[in-house]
MARVO-377617 format. One record per residue (C-alpha): x negated, y negated, z; residue number from 1. Coordinates in steps of 0.1 Angstrom, whole numbers, plus 5000, padded with zeros to 4 digits. Each point is the difference from the previous one (the first is absolute). Layout:
N
X / Y / Z / NUM
...
//
This chain:
622
5000 / 5000 / 5000 / 1
4988 / 4965 / 4992 / 2
4990 / 4984 / 5034 / 3
5004 / 4965 / 4987 / 4
5037 / 5003 / 4994 / 5
5024 / 5027 / 5012 / 6
5034 / 5011 / 4987 / 7
5014 / 5034 / 4990 / 8
5037 / 5004 / 4991 / 9
5002 / 5036 / 5011 / 10
4992 / 4992 / 5036 / 11
5026 / 4986 / 5023 / 12
4974 / 4978 / 5017 / 13
5000 / 4979 / 4967 / 14
5034 / 5006 / 4984 / 15
5034 / 5012 / 5011 / 16
5018 / 5017 / 4985 / 17
4973 / 5022 / 4984 / 18
5010 / 5006 / 4964 / 19
5031 / 4986 / 4984 / 20
5024 / 4976 / 5018 / 21
5037 / 4997 / 4999 / 22
5018 / 4967 / 4990 / 23
5002 / 4977 / 5031 / 24
4977 / 5022 / 5021 / 25
4973 / 4980 / 5019 / 26
4966 / 5006 / 4984 / 27
4971 / 4992 / 5023 / 28
4965 / 4994 / 4986 / 29
4968 / 4994 / 5020 / 30
4967 / 4988 / 4985 / 31
4967 / 5000 / 5019 / 32
4968 / 4984 / 4988 / 33
4966 / 4985 / 5012 / 34
4993 / 4980 / 4968 / 35
5007 / 4974 / 4988 / 36
4996 / 4981 / 5032 / 37
5022 / 4972 / 5012 / 38
5031 / 5008 / 4979 / 39
5025 / 4972 / 4997 / 40
5028 / 5020 / 4984 / 41
5007 / 5037 / 4993 / 42
5027 / 5010 / 4975 / 43
5018 / 5031 / 4989 / 44
5005 / 4997 / 4963 / 45
5030 / 5022 / 4990 / 46
5011 / 5005 / 4964 / 47
5031 / 5018 / 4987 / 48
4992 / 5018 / 4968 / 49
5006 / 4976 / 4971 / 50
5005 / 4969 / 5022 / 51
4979 / 4972 / 5015 / 52
4980 / 5006 / 5032 / 53
5013 / 4987 / 5033 / 54
4975 / 4989 / 5028 / 55
5008 / 5006 / 5037 / 56
4979 / 4983 / 5026 / 57
4987 / 5026 / 5026 / 58
4997 / 4994 / 5037 / 59
4967 / 5000 / 5020 / 60
5003 / 5027 / 5026 / 61
4965 / 5003 / 5013 / 62
4967 / 4981 / 4996 / 63
4973 / 5017 / 5021 / 64
4962 / 5004 / 4995 / 65
5002 / 4989 / 4963 / 66
5028 / 5025 / 4992 / 67
5033 / 4986 / 4988 / 68
5034 / 5019 / 5000 / 69
5029 / 4986 / 4980 / 70
5035 / 5016 / 4998 / 71
5033 / 4994 / 4983 / 72
5034 / 5016 / 4999 / 73
5021 / 4996 / 4969 / 74
5033 / 5013 / 4987 / 75
5005 / 5007 / 4963 / 76
5036 / 4995 / 4989 / 77
5001 / 5018 / 4967 / 78
4987 / 5034 / 4989 / 79
4973 / 5004 / 4974 / 80
4963 / 5003 / 4995 / 81
4978 / 4975 / 5018 / 82
4962 / 4993 / 5001 / 83
4981 / 4981 / 5026 / 84
4966 / 4987 / 5011 / 85
4987 / 4976 / 5026 / 86
4984 / 4965 / 4996 / 87
4977 / 4986 / 5027 / 88
4994 / 4962 / 4997 / 89
4972 / 4982 / 5019 / 90
4984 / 4967 / 4994 / 91
4978 / 5012 / 4972 / 92
5022 / 5022 / 4978 / 93
5028 / 5025 / 4996 / 94
4991 / 5036 / 5005 / 95
5021 / 5028 / 4986 / 96
5004 / 5033 / 5018 / 97
5011 / 5029 / 4979 / 98
5000 / 5038 / 4999 / 99
4970 / 5022 / 4991 / 100
5004 / 5034 / 4984 / 101
5007 / 5015 / 5034 / 102
5028 / 4975 / 5010 / 103
4976 / 4984 / 5025 / 104
4995 / 4962 / 5000 / 105
4974 / 4983 / 4978 / 106
4989 / 4964 / 5005 / 107
4998 / 4979 / 4968 / 108
5014 / 5025 / 4975 / 109
5020 / 5031 / 4998 / 110
5035 / 5008 / 4986 / 111
5034 / 4993 / 5016 / 112
5016 / 5026 / 5023 / 113
5033 / 5014 / 4989 / 114
5032 / 4997 / 5021 / 115
5031 / 5019 / 4990 / 116
5033 / 4987 / 5014 / 117
5031 / 5021 / 4997 / 118
5036 / 4996 / 5010 / 119
5000 / 5037 / 5012 / 120
4998 / 5008 / 5037 / 121
4977 / 5028 / 5010 / 122
5017 / 5034 / 4999 / 123
4983 / 5033 / 5005 / 124
5010 / 5028 / 4975 / 125
5009 / 5036 / 5007 / 126
4968 / 5011 / 4982 / 127
4975 / 4980 / 5021 / 128
4973 / 5023 / 5015 / 129
5010 / 5030 / 4980 / 130
4985 / 5020 / 4971 / 131
5012 / 4998 / 4964 / 132
4996 / 5028 / 4974 / 133
5004 / 4996 / 4963 / 134
5015 / 5028 / 4980 / 135
5004 / 5006 / 4962 / 136
5029 / 5024 / 5002 / 137
4991 / 5021 / 4969 / 138
4966 / 5008 / 5015 / 139
5007 / 5007 / 5037 / 140
5020 / 5032 / 5006 / 141
5027 / 5021 / 4982 / 142
5031 / 5005 / 5021 / 143
5023 / 5028 / 4988 / 144
5007 / 5007 / 4964 / 145
4984 / 4976 / 4975 / 146
5022 / 4977 / 4979 / 147
4990 / 4999 / 4964 / 148
5022 / 4975 / 4983 / 149
4980 / 4984 / 4972 / 150
4997 / 5015 / 4966 / 151
4968 / 4982 / 4991 / 152
4982 / 5007 / 5033 / 153
4971 / 5024 / 5006 / 154
5010 / 5019 / 5032 / 155
4968 / 5012 / 5015 / 156
4997 / 5032 / 5019 / 157
4963 / 4994 / 5010 / 158
5005 / 4981 / 5033 / 159
4967 / 4981 / 5005 / 160
4990 / 5000 / 4964 / 161
4986 / 4969 / 4983 / 162
5028 / 4976 / 4989 / 163
5002 / 4994 / 4963 / 164
4977 / 4972 / 4989 / 165
4994 / 5005 / 4962 / 166
5018 / 4977 / 4976 / 167
5025 / 5014 / 4975 / 168
4999 / 4994 / 4962 / 169
5012 / 4965 / 5005 / 170
4972 / 4992 / 5025 / 171
5023 / 4999 / 5030 / 172
5000 / 5020 / 5033 / 173
5036 / 5008 / 5008 / 174
4997 / 5009 / 5037 / 175
5027 / 5026 / 4994 / 176
4984 / 5030 / 5017 / 177
5019 / 5009 / 5032 / 178
4987 / 5023 / 5028 / 179
5033 / 5002 / 5018 / 180
4997 / 4981 / 5033 / 181
5033 / 4987 / 5012 / 182
5019 / 4984 / 5029 / 183
5008 / 5033 / 5016 / 184
4963 / 5008 / 5000 / 185
4993 / 4968 / 5019 / 186
5027 / 5008 / 5025 / 187
4984 / 5034 / 5006 / 188
4967 / 4984 / 5009 / 189
5012 / 4975 / 5025 / 190
4986 / 5020 / 5029 / 191
4966 / 4999 / 4983 / 192
5003 / 4962 / 4995 / 193
5010 / 4996 / 5037 / 194
4968 / 5018 / 5010 / 195
4981 / 4973 / 4982 / 196
5017 / 4973 / 5021 / 197
5020 / 4988 / 4969 / 198
5028 / 4976 / 5009 / 199
5008 / 4988 / 4965 / 200
5000 / 5017 / 4965 / 201
4996 / 4977 / 4970 / 202
5013 / 5018 / 4969 / 203
4989 / 4989 / 4965 / 204
5031 / 4996 / 4977 / 205
5026 / 5027 / 5002 / 206
5026 / 4987 / 4976 / 207
5007 / 5016 / 4966 / 208
4973 / 4993 / 4975 / 209
4982 / 5015 / 4970 / 210
4966 / 5005 / 5017 / 211
4987 / 5019 / 5030 / 212
4990 / 4968 / 5018 / 213
5034 / 4983 / 4996 / 214
4987 / 4965 / 4996 / 215
5019 / 4999 / 4967 / 216
5035 / 5000 / 5016 / 217
5028 / 5014 / 4979 / 218
5029 / 4997 / 5024 / 219
4997 / 4982 / 5034 / 220
5032 / 5016 / 5013 / 221
4990 / 5036 / 4995 / 222
4974 / 5021 / 5018 / 223
4979 / 5018 / 4974 / 224
5015 / 5034 / 4997 / 225
4966 / 5017 / 5000 / 226
4995 / 4985 / 5035 / 227
5035 / 5009 / 5012 / 228
5033 / 4982 / 5007 / 229
5012 / 4971 / 5021 / 230
5011 / 5025 / 5026 / 231
4964 / 5013 / 5001 / 232
4987 / 4965 / 5006 / 233
5026 / 4994 / 5027 / 234
4990 / 5033 / 5016 / 235
4963 / 4990 / 4999 / 236
5007 / 4966 / 5016 / 237
5021 / 5015 / 5028 / 238
4975 / 5028 / 5008 / 239
4972 / 4975 / 4999 / 240
5018 / 4975 / 5022 / 241
5006 / 5027 / 5026 / 242
4962 / 5005 / 5002 / 243
4994 / 4962 / 5003 / 244
4989 / 4997 / 4964 / 245
5013 / 4973 / 4978 / 246
5004 / 5003 / 4962 / 247
4989 / 4971 / 4977 / 248
5008 / 5001 / 4963 / 249
4981 / 4983 / 4971 / 250
5021 / 4973 / 4983 / 251
4989 / 4995 / 4964 / 252
5019 / 4970 / 4989 / 253
4974 / 4980 / 4979 / 254
5007 / 5024 / 4971 / 255
5019 / 5031 / 4990 / 256
4992 / 5028 / 4976 / 257
5007 / 4997 / 4963 / 258
5017 / 5034 / 5003 / 259
5027 / 4988 / 5024 / 260
5037 / 4992 / 5001 / 261
4992 / 4964 / 4999 / 262
4975 / 4998 / 4971 / 263
5007 / 5033 / 4983 / 264
4973 / 4997 / 4973 / 265
5000 / 5038 / 4995 / 266
5038 / 5002 / 4997 / 267
5001 / 5028 / 5027 / 268
5027 / 4983 / 5020 / 269
5037 / 4994 / 4991 / 270
4997 / 4964 / 5009 / 271
4994 / 4971 / 4976 / 272
4966 / 4988 / 5011 / 273
4983 / 4967 / 4996 / 274
4978 / 5015 / 4973 / 275
5030 / 5010 / 4980 / 276
5021 / 4969 / 5000 / 277
4999 / 4963 / 5011 / 278
5035 / 5006 / 5012 / 279
4989 / 5026 / 5025 / 280
5010 / 4992 / 5036 / 281
4963 / 5004 / 5008 / 282
4986 / 4978 / 4972 / 283
4995 / 4970 / 5023 / 284
4979 / 5022 / 5024 / 285
4970 / 5000 / 4977 / 286
4975 / 4976 / 4985 / 287
5003 / 5003 / 4963 / 288
4976 / 4978 / 4980 / 289
5018 / 5012 / 4969 / 290
5026 / 5027 / 5002 / 291
4996 / 5029 / 5000 / 292
4964 / 5012 / 4997 / 293
4982 / 4970 / 5014 / 294
5005 / 4998 / 5038 / 295
4980 / 4994 / 5031 / 296
4989 / 5031 / 5019 / 297
4979 / 5010 / 5029 / 298
4962 / 5001 / 4992 / 299
5011 / 4998 / 4963 / 300
5012 / 5036 / 5003 / 301
5031 / 5001 / 4978 / 302
5017 / 5028 / 5019 / 303
5004 / 4976 / 5030 / 304
5019 / 4970 / 4987 / 305
4999 / 4971 / 5025 / 306
5032 / 4988 / 5017 / 307
5011 / 4964 / 5006 / 308
5008 / 4999 / 5037 / 309
5014 / 4964 / 4996 / 310
5029 / 5014 / 4979 / 311
5031 / 5000 / 5022 / 312
5013 / 5033 / 4986 / 313
4968 / 5018 / 5008 / 314
4998 / 4984 / 5034 / 315
5035 / 5010 / 5009 / 316
4993 / 5035 / 4988 / 317
4970 / 5004 / 5023 / 318
5010 / 4978 / 5030 / 319
5038 / 4997 / 4999 / 320
5025 / 5016 / 5024 / 321
5000 / 5032 / 4980 / 322
4965 / 4995 / 4986 / 323
4970 / 5023 / 5000 / 324
4984 / 4988 / 5032 / 325
5031 / 5001 / 5022 / 326
5013 / 5033 / 4985 / 327
4969 / 5019 / 5009 / 328
4993 / 4982 / 5033 / 329
5034 / 5011 / 5013 / 330
4987 / 5036 / 5001 / 331
4978 / 4991 / 5029 / 332
4968 / 4987 / 4983 / 333
4973 / 4984 / 5021 / 334
4991 / 4976 / 4973 / 335
4986 / 4994 / 4965 / 336
4967 / 4993 / 4983 / 337
5004 / 4976 / 4971 / 338
4978 / 5010 / 4971 / 339
4977 / 4973 / 4984 / 340
5016 / 4974 / 5022 / 341
4981 / 4970 / 4987 / 342
5019 / 5005 / 4967 / 343
5034 / 4995 / 5018 / 344
5013 / 4965 / 5007 / 345
5002 / 4987 / 5035 / 346
5038 / 4997 / 4998 / 347
5004 / 5036 / 4988 / 348
4977 / 5013 / 5028 / 349
5020 / 4980 / 5026 / 350
5033 / 5014 / 4988 / 351
4986 / 5035 / 4999 / 352
4988 / 4997 / 5036 / 353
5034 / 4986 / 5011 / 354
5018 / 5028 / 4982 / 355
4980 / 5027 / 5018 / 356
5003 / 4983 / 5034 / 357
5038 / 4996 / 4997 / 358
5002 / 5038 / 4999 / 359
4972 / 5006 / 5025 / 360
4987 / 4970 / 5020 / 361
4969 / 5020 / 5009 / 362
4991 / 5009 / 4964 / 363
4964 / 4991 / 4994 / 364
4993 / 4983 / 4966 / 365
4966 / 5004 / 4984 / 366
4986 / 4984 / 4969 / 367
4972 / 5014 / 4978 / 368
4975 / 4972 / 5000 / 369
4963 / 5003 / 4991 / 370
4987 / 4967 / 5015 / 371
5006 / 4977 / 5029 / 372
5038 / 4999 / 5001 / 373
5002 / 4967 / 5020 / 374
4985 / 4978 / 4973 / 375
5005 / 5019 / 4968 / 376
5001 / 4980 / 4967 / 377
5017 / 5017 / 4970 / 378
5002 / 4982 / 4967 / 379
4987 / 4968 / 5016 / 380
5028 / 5001 / 5026 / 381
4995 / 5004 / 5037 / 382
5020 / 5029 / 5014 / 383
5015 / 5005 / 5034 / 384
5005 / 5037 / 5007 / 385
4996 / 5003 / 5038 / 386
5022 / 4973 / 5014 / 387
5035 / 4986 / 5000 / 388
5020 / 5032 / 4998 / 389
4978 / 5018 / 4975 / 390
4978 / 5030 / 5004 / 391
4992 / 5015 / 5034 / 392
4965 / 5010 / 4988 / 393
4979 / 5011 / 4970 / 394
4976 / 5027 / 4988 / 395
4967 / 4990 / 5016 / 396
4974 / 5002 / 4972 / 397
4976 / 4974 / 5016 / 398
4994 / 5024 / 5028 / 399
4996 / 5029 / 4976 / 400
4973 / 4985 / 4980 / 401
4979 / 4989 / 5030 / 402
5004 / 5032 / 5020 / 403
4987 / 5019 / 4970 / 404
4972 / 4975 / 4996 / 405
4991 / 5003 / 5036 / 406
4998 / 5038 / 5000 / 407
4979 / 4999 / 4968 / 408
4975 / 4973 / 5010 / 409
5006 / 4990 / 5036 / 410
5013 / 4964 / 4993 / 411
5019 / 4997 / 5033 / 412
4999 / 4962 / 5000 / 413
5019 / 4998 / 4968 / 414
5027 / 5024 / 5013 / 415
5003 / 4981 / 5032 / 416
5004 / 4967 / 4981 / 417
5028 / 5015 / 4978 / 418
5018 / 5012 / 5031 / 419
4997 / 4965 / 5014 / 420
5014 / 4984 / 4969 / 421
5030 / 5023 / 4999 / 422
5008 / 4994 / 5037 / 423
4996 / 4962 / 4994 / 424
5021 / 4998 / 4968 / 425
5028 / 5025 / 5006 / 426
5030 / 4998 / 5024 / 427
4994 / 5024 / 5029 / 428
5029 / 5022 / 4990 / 429
4983 / 5005 / 4966 / 430
4967 / 5008 / 5016 / 431
5015 / 5026 / 5024 / 432
5015 / 5020 / 4973 / 433
4976 / 4996 / 4971 / 434
4999 / 5031 / 4977 / 435
4964 / 5009 / 5004 / 436
4989 / 5021 / 4970 / 437
4967 / 5015 / 4991 / 438
5013 / 5016 / 4968 / 439
5033 / 5008 / 4984 / 440
5017 / 5012 / 4968 / 441
4984 / 4972 / 4981 / 442
4964 / 5005 / 5011 / 443
4973 / 5027 / 5002 / 444
5002 / 5022 / 5030 / 445
4981 / 4989 / 5032 / 446
4976 / 5031 / 4999 / 447
4992 / 4993 / 4963 / 448
4994 / 4963 / 5005 / 449
4976 / 5006 / 5029 / 450
4983 / 5032 / 4987 / 451
4974 / 5009 / 4974 / 452
5019 / 5013 / 4970 / 453
4971 / 5005 / 4976 / 454
4998 / 4985 / 4966 / 455
5034 / 4991 / 4985 / 456
5001 / 4993 / 4963 / 457
5036 / 5009 / 4990 / 458
5034 / 5010 / 5012 / 459
4991 / 5037 / 4998 / 460
4973 / 4993 / 5025 / 461
5025 / 4982 / 5023 / 462
5023 / 5030 / 4998 / 463
4974 / 5025 / 5013 / 464
4976 / 4978 / 5021 / 465
4999 / 5007 / 5038 / 466
4981 / 4982 / 5027 / 467
4965 / 5015 / 5004 / 468
4991 / 4987 / 5034 / 469
5031 / 5009 / 5019 / 470
4986 / 5000 / 5036 / 471
4985 / 4965 / 4995 / 472
5032 / 4988 / 4983 / 473
5022 / 5013 / 5029 / 474
4980 / 4978 / 5024 / 475
5008 / 4970 / 4978 / 476
5037 / 5010 / 4998 / 477
5001 / 5003 / 5038 / 478
4986 / 4965 / 5004 / 479
5024 / 4985 / 4975 / 480
5030 / 5018 / 5014 / 481
4991 / 4990 / 5036 / 482
5001 / 4963 / 4989 / 483
5032 / 5006 / 4980 / 484
5016 / 5013 / 5031 / 485
4987 / 4974 / 5025 / 486
4999 / 4967 / 4983 / 487
5032 / 4979 / 5000 / 488
5028 / 5015 / 4980 / 489
5013 / 5035 / 4993 / 490
4978 / 5027 / 4983 / 491
5016 / 5013 / 4968 / 492
4985 / 5034 / 4992 / 493
5003 / 5012 / 4964 / 494
5012 / 5036 / 5000 / 495
4971 / 5025 / 5002 / 496
4973 / 4975 / 5011 / 497
5002 / 5017 / 5034 / 498
4987 / 5033 / 4984 / 499
4974 / 4983 / 4978 / 500
5019 / 5000 / 4966 / 501
4979 / 4986 / 4972 / 502
5007 / 4984 / 4966 / 503
4993 / 4970 / 4979 / 504
5027 / 4976 / 4988 / 505
5033 / 5010 / 4986 / 506
5008 / 5028 / 4994 / 507
4971 / 5017 / 5018 / 508
5009 / 4984 / 5033 / 509
5035 / 5015 / 4997 / 510
4992 / 5037 / 5004 / 511
5021 / 5023 / 5021 / 512
4996 / 5003 / 5038 / 513
4978 / 5031 / 5007 / 514
5022 / 5018 / 5025 / 515
4980 / 5027 / 5017 / 516
4968 / 4984 / 4989 / 517
4981 / 4967 / 5004 / 518
4975 / 4988 / 5026 / 519
5010 / 5012 / 5035 / 520
4974 / 4977 / 5017 / 521
5015 / 4969 / 4984 / 522
5035 / 5012 / 5008 / 523
4991 / 5002 / 5037 / 524
4985 / 4965 / 4998 / 525
5031 / 4985 / 4985 / 526
5022 / 5017 / 5026 / 527
4977 / 4986 / 5027 / 528
5004 / 4965 / 4986 / 529
5037 / 5004 / 4999 / 530
5000 / 5011 / 5036 / 531
4980 / 4969 / 5010 / 532
5026 / 4978 / 4984 / 533
5028 / 5019 / 5016 / 534
4984 / 4998 / 5035 / 535
4990 / 4963 / 4996 / 536
5029 / 4988 / 4978 / 537
5005 / 4967 / 5019 / 538
4964 / 4990 / 4995 / 539
4999 / 5008 / 4964 / 540
5035 / 4986 / 4993 / 541
4994 / 4964 / 5014 / 542
4966 / 4999 / 5016 / 543
4977 / 4971 / 4993 / 544
4970 / 5007 / 4979 / 545
4967 / 4987 / 5014 / 546
4966 / 5007 / 4983 / 547
4973 / 5006 / 5026 / 548
4970 / 5010 / 4978 / 549
5005 / 5000 / 4963 / 550
4965 / 4995 / 4987 / 551
4973 / 5023 / 4986 / 552
5023 / 5029 / 4990 / 553
5021 / 5003 / 5031 / 554
5037 / 4994 / 5004 / 555
5005 / 4997 / 5037 / 556
5033 / 4984 / 5009 / 557
5029 / 5003 / 5025 / 558
5038 / 5001 / 4997 / 559
5015 / 4984 / 5030 / 560
5034 / 4994 / 5016 / 561
5006 / 4985 / 5035 / 562
5000 / 5035 / 5014 / 563
4976 / 5021 / 4979 / 564
4968 / 4998 / 4981 / 565
4986 / 5024 / 4975 / 566
4964 / 4997 / 4987 / 567
4991 / 5012 / 4965 / 568
4964 / 5006 / 4989 / 569
4992 / 5010 / 4964 / 570
4962 / 5002 / 4995 / 571
4985 / 4997 / 4965 / 572
4968 / 4984 / 5011 / 573
4975 / 5028 / 4993 / 574
4992 / 5006 / 5036 / 575
5017 / 5009 / 5033 / 576
5020 / 4972 / 5015 / 577
5008 / 4992 / 5037 / 578
5031 / 4977 / 5004 / 579
5000 / 4976 / 5029 / 580
5032 / 5009 / 5018 / 581
5013 / 4987 / 5034 / 582
4987 / 5021 / 5029 / 583
5023 / 5030 / 5001 / 584
5003 / 5036 / 4989 / 585
5016 / 5005 / 4966 / 586
5019 / 5028 / 4983 / 587
4995 / 5006 / 4963 / 588
5036 / 5001 / 4987 / 589
4991 / 5022 / 4971 / 590
4984 / 5028 / 5019 / 591
5016 / 4993 / 5034 / 592
4965 / 5004 / 5016 / 593
4980 / 4975 / 5020 / 594
4983 / 4975 / 4978 / 595
4962 / 5004 / 5000 / 596
4994 / 4962 / 4995 / 597
4983 / 5005 / 4966 / 598
5012 / 5004 / 4964 / 599
4979 / 5017 / 4974 / 600
4994 / 4987 / 4965 / 601
5031 / 5006 / 4978 / 602
5020 / 5009 / 5031 / 603
5031 / 4986 / 5016 / 604
5012 / 4995 / 5036 / 605
5034 / 4988 / 5011 / 606
4999 / 4995 / 5037 / 607
5020 / 4988 / 5030 / 608
4992 / 4995 / 5036 / 609
5005 / 5034 / 5017 / 610
5020 / 4986 / 5029 / 611
5026 / 4985 / 4976 / 612
5001 / 5029 / 4975 / 613
5034 / 5016 / 5000 / 614
5014 / 5023 / 4973 / 615
5037 / 5004 / 4992 / 616
4991 / 5023 / 4971 / 617
4976 / 5029 / 5003 / 618
4967 / 4989 / 4983 / 619
4988 / 5019 / 4970 / 620
4967 / 5017 / 5007 / 621
4972 / 5003 / 4975 / 622
//
């Protein structure tokens, strides 16, 4: 920390509240400095995004031994994105105090700090402190007799085989090979998921569609028959809820499939689709540059025509009284994940959230966002996704990238800084339920990303490559997953990561779960992490994050509530590490053994003072 001037927005000594503020809430700021000497005035300079700055005179609180302390309490009367710095005036000149790359104060330069102001009051969600698990239904488990309803499909009988990846004569990969996983299969594995500590299942799309991944929706009001029926979905939700597990569906509203009731390019539906006639009831849903072959589509993939969510008919279809969101939420859903959320308008997102919460006030609404969701700019327009009745939280890609960077090269300072920026920029409710991913259906598998896969020159190599240094890679996976489970937010485990599944990007990351196989050592590890969160749910749900030592390849931090403190040490320094803990005996919450006081290189310890260690759930032993 700069000794000349001191301010840090994530510490209550300098700023309350930490993180985002609500409209009308008192915001207290304290600045300390030893230079410049003899200040005449000190100002807070606060700027609402897109408006002129406003200067507020701060009050001298303390002048002792050459150290000055100034403070100010302000109330912001309108929501939005704000930025601020401090000005110190003395007889000679005006000195600016801004933020360095670590959010600490810097005299004479630096950028502005961000202040997010929202009209939303803080409200914990039902998912806070839990464990999320992502499932692609076709690749998880076959329950009962397989449904085979598509004449064009390749119905595979080789569970665990390599998904189709070679293009057809037209140069396209159809994603039309089906292995048979379904909703009944997921229901049959709820006991297994409960053993992992899972409290929420996020399902990739389940609605009728041409492909196996279902991101090319054909009918929003129909469960794909290969996956089962509406009754099967309802049964899964009810059985999961009885085990304390919520079900979240993937809402793909930025586009549909071209082979759908609504577009009907292939003519496979009895409806008059937008591709077939400008008089179609669905014509206004789409963005035709010139009807009918020239239209906007996702990633320029013509099988996924983009929708216009500002169209009143489309909006009513999705968000109306009998619309898609309310219809399915009524079955008992725990929430939704909105696919490619930055491509949806703010108004549509807000109405989608409202629709879900009218059916279930506790529904948790996520958005797929790849950057900082608090200050996102899309098409030169600032977006507001986490405030004023919009999303509860988002997919946390900033943590993902820097966790992976840390376990690869030991850059702990960068990871700690990213955590700090998210805590500062996001509302606390969004921080507490961040969807913390390390991989998913869109990315290469965690084991593959962190391992040595040999020389890869073509897709055939990707289909057959396996990690060569498995033991070394598992250590990296353990470090990464420990951070995923203990940093603010909720870990979202991609199915099969817990047994070391491998694979490059789509479709190799979408192989079938290896029931009866997989890495048993990793499975025990993930069960142990799940037990830690189950036993210490309050700490990981709402506990404050405080970095203690985050330099030189060590992530040593604590999660703290008024009643409990858990310490996390992840060591990637290259040598043994001894954390400085308050004088006490500690229990390692992973092994449930006394903590030795040292953490080896590429090792993890999650510890709590022995006298305060209580378990409501039987710990998983290694």
